[in-house]
DRENDOFI-212297 format. One line per field, with one value per residue (C-alpha): x negated, y, z negated. Coordinates in pm, whole numbers, plus 50000, padded with zeros to 5 digits. Layout:
<rs>
px: c(X/...) $
py: c(Y/...) $
pz: c(Z/...) $
</rs>
This chain:
<rs>
px: c(80179/80299/79984/79959/80352/80201/79918/80117/80319/80060/79919/80203/80332/79987/79959/80325/80213/79902/80120/80345/80082/79928/80235/80300/79964/79933/79808/79553/79413/79396/79218/78975/78929/78855/78655/78442/78384/78367/78104/77931/77862/77720/77488/77398/77309/77150/76885/76846/76835/77140/77449/77645/77982/77970/77969/78238/78451/78357/78422/78763/78824/78716/78904/79222/79215/79158/78736/78509/78224/77979/77641/77488/77291/77656/77771/77672/77794/78110/78194/78144/78367/78601/78514/78559/78937/79000/79152/79353/79513/79606/79797/79974/79788/79652/79891/79783/79802/79625/79343/79333/79286/79006/78822/78861/78762/78464/78316/78358/78155/77891/77824/77806/77643/77372/77320/77192/77311/77020/76997/77236/77505/77503/77839/77885/77866/78102/78385/78297/78372/78715/78791/78688/78993/79233/79201/79228/79514/79663/79772/79956/80138/80469/80698/80906/80580/80457/80149/79948/80097/80020/80276/80161/79801/80021/80192/80480/80615/80974/80894/80871/80657/80719/80500/80545/80704/80985/81065/81113/81345/81524/81535/81632/81918/82054/81931/81854/81586/81654/81979/81864/81807) $
py: c(04460/04807/04846/04511/04575/04911/04751/04419/04699/04948/04586/04500/04860/04879/04564/04649/04984/04848/04549/04864/05009/04692/04622/04992/05010/04682/04706/05007/04732/04457/04667/04762/04422/04339/04623/04525/04146/04215/04500/04260/03974/04245/04318/03975/03875/04219/04134/03734/03787/03592/03670/03363/03465/03773/03585/03348/03682/03888/03550/03505/03830/03825/03474/03668/03947/03758/03810/03660/03559/03855/03841/03827/04184/04351/04119/04291/04661/04477/04305/04707/04825/04546/04619/05049/04949/04717/04973/05149/04792/04692/05018/05059/05360/05135/04858/04588/04672/05049/04801/04616/04916/05048/04735/04721/05061/05051/04720/04868/05140/05019/04748/05065/05315/05093/04754/04511/04672/04890/05131/04996/05288/05256/05189/05578/05628/05300/05478/05854/05684/05506/05859/06021/05730/05806/06207/06211/05960/06129/05766/05793/05552/05470/05532/05207/04962/04878/04778/04441/04230/03910/03766/03793/03675/03369/03299/03367/03637/03698/03658/03323/03224/02866/02647/02633/02248/02443/02731/02437/02232/02463/02614/02282/02233/02576/02690/03033/03008/03358/03244/02897/02881) $
pz: c(33586/33725/33875/34063/34210/34369/34536/34702/34828/34970/35121/35301/35363/35515/35727/35808/35984/36109/36277/36469/36629/36719/36872/37015/37172/37286/37663/37540/37278/37547/37766/37563/37416/37770/37834/37573/37596/38004/37905/37637/37919/38188/37914/37821/38166/38262/37967/38052/38448/38522/38747/38656/38450/38702/38982/38896/38844/39126/39318/39184/39287/39656/39634/39490/39727/40097/40097/40227/39922/39851/39873/39504/39501/39518/39193/38952/39069/39214/38781/38668/38916/38733/38395/38474/38602/38337/38113/38318/38442/38142/38016/38332/38421/38792/38904/39092/39401/39354/39211/39435/39713/39488/39411/39798/39935/39656/39839/40210/40114/39844/40178/40443/40219/40030/40277/40012/39682/39620/39429/39243/39015/38631/38462/38442/38787/38844/38614/38777/39099/38973/38842/39143/39294/39035/39103/39468/39508/39212/39033/38747/38470/38600/38319/38367/38380/38016/38110/37982/37723/37520/37635/38009/37860/37718/38075/37918/38163/38259/38651/38768/39074/39291/39500/39884/39819/39586/39877/40108/39931/39802/40156/40277/40020/40102/39737/39624/39360/39268/39109/38974/38595) $
</rs>
């Protein structure tokens, strides 16, 4: 019976230690999972000669950044760029504004230097280009930024967003939305 209790205590201690490690390195784990998942999508679609999921992801990024839709020839490399930046963004090493700048600069340079997207850069070359941006602009993790956490992915963030209708209604009523709870 004593041996069973020791094993139980060891298992509970191991689980507690694993839980603490997962909590402490949460944003890094999310970044590694995102990088792996996006890499898996790219490898699967490259093998099939398909662009469906990568095209949708790049189109979403283009919309978010208010850029015009991009030709399919550029989609695989821009998706690789999104994959390369994902771990740095999730950990907070690159914030969203700088990630947007890196993406738009990379796209602009790619369209200027390689019209038609050929030759396509390999994933190590794309990662090297991201590293060059980080080094050139001296991008560093800010100490006050935790990175992406599970609550951010679940939509349970502390910040609140408002629709245009809510903002206009609050303006008509003279309410300050930053003070409303």
